[in-house]
C-alpha positions in Angstrom: 34.7 -21.1 10.3 31.6 -20.7 8.0 31.8 -18.7 4.9 30.0 -15.3 5.0 27.0 -15.0 2.5 27.2 -11.2 2.9 30.7 -10.3 3.4 30.1 -6.6 2.3 27.4 -6.0 5.0 27.2 -5.0 8.5 28.4 -7.5 11.1 24.9 -7.8 12.3 22.1 -9.8 10.3 18.6 -9.1 11.2 16.1 -12.1 11.0 12.5 -11.4 11.9 11.0 -14.3 13.6 7.2 -14.1 14.3 5.1 -17.0 15.6 8.2 -19.2 15.7 9.0 -19.0 12.1 11.8 -16.7 10.3 9.5 -14.4 8.3 12.1 -12.4 6.8 16.0 -12.4 6.8 18.8 -11.0 4.6 18.3 -13.6 1.8 14.5 -13.2 1.5 14.9 -9.3 1.5 17.5 -9.6 -1.1 15.2 -11.9 -3.3 12.4 -9.2 -2.8 14.8 -6.4 -4.0 16.0 -8.6 -6.9 12.5 -9.1 -8.0 11.7 -5.3 -7.9 14.8 -4.6 -9.7 14.6 -7.3 -12.3 10.7 -8.1 -12.9 11.6 -11.7 -12.4 11.7 -14.4 -9.6 14.1 -16.5 -11.8 16.5 -13.5 -12.6 16.4 -12.4 -9.1 17.4 -15.8 -7.9 20.2 -15.9 -10.5 21.6 -12.7 -9.3 21.9 -14.2 -5.9 23.4 -17.5 -7.1 20.2 -19.2 -6.3 18.5 -22.0 -8.2 15.4 -21.5 -10.1 13.4 -23.9 -7.8 14.8 -22.3 -4.5 13.8 -18.8 -5.6 10.3 -19.9 -6.5 10.1 -21.9 -3.3 11.1 -18.8 -1.3 8.7 -16.6 -3.3 5.8 -18.9 -2.6 6.6 -19.1 1.2 6.7 -15.3 1.5 3.4 -15.0 -0.3 1.9 -17.7 2.1 3.0 -16.3 5.5 1.6 -12.7 5.1 -2.0 -11.5 5.3 -1.7 -11.0 1.3 0.9 -11.9 -1.3 4.2 -10.0 -1.4 5.0 -10.9 -5.1 2.6 -10.9 -7.9 3.9 -13.4 -10.4 2.7 -14.4 -13.9 3.7 -17.7 -15.4 6.1 -17.5 -18.3 5.8 -18.9 -21.7 4.8 -17.3 -25.0 3.3 -14.3 -23.4 6.3 -13.8 -21.2 5.6 -13.7 -17.4 7.3 -11.7 -14.9 7.0 -10.6 -11.2 6.5 -7.6 -9.3 6.2 -6.7 -5.6 2.6 -6.0 -4.5 2.2 -2.8 -2.3 2.1 -4.9 0.8 5.5 -6.6 -0.5 7.0 -3.1 -0.9 5.9 -2.0 2.6 7.2 -5.1 4.1 10.7 -4.8 2.4 10.7 -1.3 3.4 10.1 -2.0 7.0 12.7 -4.8 7.0 15.4 -2.3 5.5 14.5 0.4 8.2 14.8 -2.3 10.9 18.3 -3.2 9.5 19.3 0.5 9.6 18.0 0.8 13.0 19.9 -2.3 14.3 23.1 -0.8 12.6 22.8 2.4 14.4 22.0 0.8 17.7 24.8 -1.7 17.6 27.6 0.6 16.0 29.6 1.2 19.1 29.6 -2.6 20.3 30.5 -3.8 16.8 33.4 -1.4 16.8 34.5 -2.8 20.1 34.3 -6.4 18.8 36.2 -5.4 15.6 39.0 -3.9 17.7 39.0 -7.0 19.9 39.6 -9.4 16.9 43.0 -11.0 16.5 44.9 -11.0 13.2 43.0 -12.6 10.3 43.6 -16.3 9.9 45.3 -17.1 6.8 44.5 -20.2 4.7 47.5 -22.3 3.7 47.8 -22.7 -0.2 
């Protein structure tokens, strides 16, 4: 069985696929949230246990796939640096979070039925 990346979240994970590519999913949305909270792509990645390189790669891919950038980033160095969501980035993130909430409401009864149908948890031997 695979380890869950988001064990504290709903049993349903939304991935938005447009034109054959995953445009936004839980990880990218969490990265956007982290950037908004910390003002840094690197700090947002660290909060998620993600490497600096991976966080920047995801940020660059998000900026490339939409009509405009979602993240406004300034290079670090003596003057600092930093990152923030653009207005488009905030709109896309808000739309994704609303989609997650709608999916949770729509699937609540089915998820409850599946949880009730589960057997006892499997315990790992120590």
